[in-house]
C-alpha positions in Angstrom: 15.3 -3.6 -1.4 13.2 -0.7 -0.7 14.2 2.6 -2.3 13.3 6.0 -1.1 13.6 9.7 -2.3 14.5 12.6 -0.1 12.0 15.6 -0.2 12.2 19.0 1.4 9.2 20.5 3.2 8.2 23.6 1.2 4.9 24.5 3.1 5.4 28.0 4.1 4.3 28.6 7.7 4.9 24.9 8.7 7.0 24.2 11.7 8.8 21.7 9.5 9.4 24.2 6.6 12.8 23.4 5.1 13.3 20.1 6.7 13.9 16.9 4.9 12.1 13.6 4.9 12.1 10.3 3.0 9.3 8.9 0.8 9.2 5.3 -0.4 9.4 4.9 -4.3 7.8 2.0 -6.2 10.0 0.1 -8.5 7.3 -1.6 -10.4 3.6 -2.2 -10.1 2.5 -5.9 -10.4 -1.0 -6.4 -11.9 -2.8 -9.8 -11.2 -1.5 -11.3 -14.5 2.1 -10.5 -13.6 1.7 -11.6 -9.9 0.2 -14.9 -11.2 3.3 -15.3 -13.5 5.6 -14.5 -10.6 3.9 -17.0 -8.4 4.0 -19.8 -11.1 7.7 -19.3 -11.3 8.2 -20.2 -7.6 8.3 -24.0 -8.3 4.5 -24.5 -7.9 2.6 -27.2 -9.6 0.0 -24.6 -10.7 0.1 -22.9 -14.0 0.0 -19.1 -14.4 -3.5 -19.4 -15.8 -4.8 -21.4 -12.8 -3.2 -18.9 -10.3 -4.8 -16.0 -12.2 -8.2 -17.6 -12.0 -7.9 -18.1 -8.2 -6.5 -14.6 -7.7 -9.3 -13.1 -9.9 -12.0 -15.0 -7.9 -10.3 -13.8 -4.6 -10.4 -10.1 -5.6 -14.0 -10.5 -6.6 -15.0 -12.2 -3.4 -13.2 -9.6 -1.3 -15.0 -6.9 -3.1 -18.4 -8.6 -2.5 -17.8 -9.4 1.1 -16.4 -5.9 2.0 -19.5 -4.2 0.3 -21.6 -6.6 2.5 -20.1 -5.0 5.7 -17.6 -7.8 6.3 -13.8 -7.7 7.0 -11.7 -10.1 5.1 -8.5 -11.2 6.7 -5.6 -12.6 4.6 -3.1 -14.0 7.2 0.3 -12.3 7.2 -0.9 -9.7 4.8 -3.9 -7.6 5.7 -7.4 -7.2 6.9 -9.6 -5.5 4.3 -12.8 -3.6 5.3 -14.9 -0.6 4.4 -14.4 2.8 5.8 -16.4 5.9 5.6 -15.6 9.6 5.0 -18.3 11.6 6.7 -19.4 15.3 7.2 -20.4 16.3 10.7 -24.0 16.9 11.7 -24.9 19.2 14.5 -27.4 16.6 15.9 -28.3 13.0 15.4 -31.7 14.1 13.8 -29.7 16.3 11.3 -27.6 13.4 10.1 -28.6 11.9 6.6 -26.8 9.4 4.4 -27.0 11.7 1.5 -25.7 14.8 3.1 -23.3 13.3 5.6 -21.7 10.2 4.1 -19.4 11.6 1.5 -17.6 8.4 0.4 -16.9 4.7 1.0 -13.2 3.7 0.9 -11.2 0.4 1.2 -9.3 0.2 4.5 -6.4 -2.3 4.9 -4.6 -3.1 8.1 -1.5 -5.1 8.2 -1.6 -8.4 10.2 0.6 -11.2 11.2 4.1 -11.1 9.8 3.3 -8.1 7.8 3.2 -5.6 10.7 4.9 -2.3 10.8 7.4 -3.8 13.3 8.0 -6.9 11.1 8.5 -4.8 8.0 10.8 -2.2 9.7 13.0 -5.1 11.0 13.1 -6.9 7.7 13.5 -3.8 5.3 16.8 -3.0 3.6 16.8 0.8 2.5 18.7 2.5 -0.2 18.2 6.0 -1.8 16.8 6.0 -5.3 19.1 7.6 -7.8 16.3 8.4 -10.3 12.7 8.9 -9.6 10.1 9.6 -12.2 6.5 9.3 -11.3 5.0 6.3 -13.1 8.6 5.1 -13.8 11.2 3.2 -11.8 13.3 4.0 -8.9 16.9 2.9 -9.6 19.6 2.1 -7.1 21.5 4.8 -5.5 24.9 6.1 -6.6 25.4 8.1 -3.4 28.4 7.6 -1.3 26.7 7.8 2.0 27.3 4.2 2.9 25.0 2.3 0.7 22.1 0.1 2.0 21.0 0.4 5.4 18.4 -1.0 7.8 16.1 1.5 9.4 
């Protein structure tokens, strides 16, 4: 179940000023250890420790491969690659790495069964009744019909 909170645009001068929109909330963040424990509880012959080791090595390898200029595809999840934030140069000759490349970021693009269309089709939505940054989003107590599909 995905939860969302409703926010009102408060940017003066925006054509959307005063309009309402939804933003997804996060119920809980799973670190690698908690993910390994969750996976071990899915009737697998592998222990939490074995899964944790594989996941840790996977993260380290993805990091290394992306920094070597490769894209890493995990089927039905995402393709990870490096992206750049740059500052424009007037001419090719004026472009320098130190002046025009501001940062490197991790890009992820959904793939396979994890595409926008697949997620939208599979998602169940409900307004969160409580939202606290860093906290949890509870189930809605609204009377607007409960859960819905987008």
